[in-house]
C-alpha positions, 0 to 999 in steps of 0.5 A, a space after each residue: 148859385 145857378 149856372 149862368 149867374 156870376 158868383 159872389 166876388 167875395 167868395 172867389 179865390 184867384 188860383 192862377 192868372 197869366 198874361 196872354 196876347 189878348 190880356 190877362 186870363 184869371 182862374 178863380 175858385 168859388 167856395 161852392 166848388 165852381 170855377 170861373 175863367 175870366 178874360 178881358 172879353 168873357 167870363 165862363 163858369 164851370 159847375 162842380 160835377 155831381 156824382 150820383 149816390 152809390 147805395 
C-alpha cells in the first residue's frame, strides 16, 4: 500500500481503542507494518520507517 491509501481492513489488527469526548479512537496495525489511527472524523496512516542498508 502507498501512503494516502487505506489498507485492506482484513489485514488490520486493532491494538488499542479508547473513548474520548469526541468519540472512539482506534489504533490499528497492518500486516505490512503501517499503523492507522481512526477517529470519528479522520483516518491517519503512518508508514513503517525504512532504514538504509549498512554495508
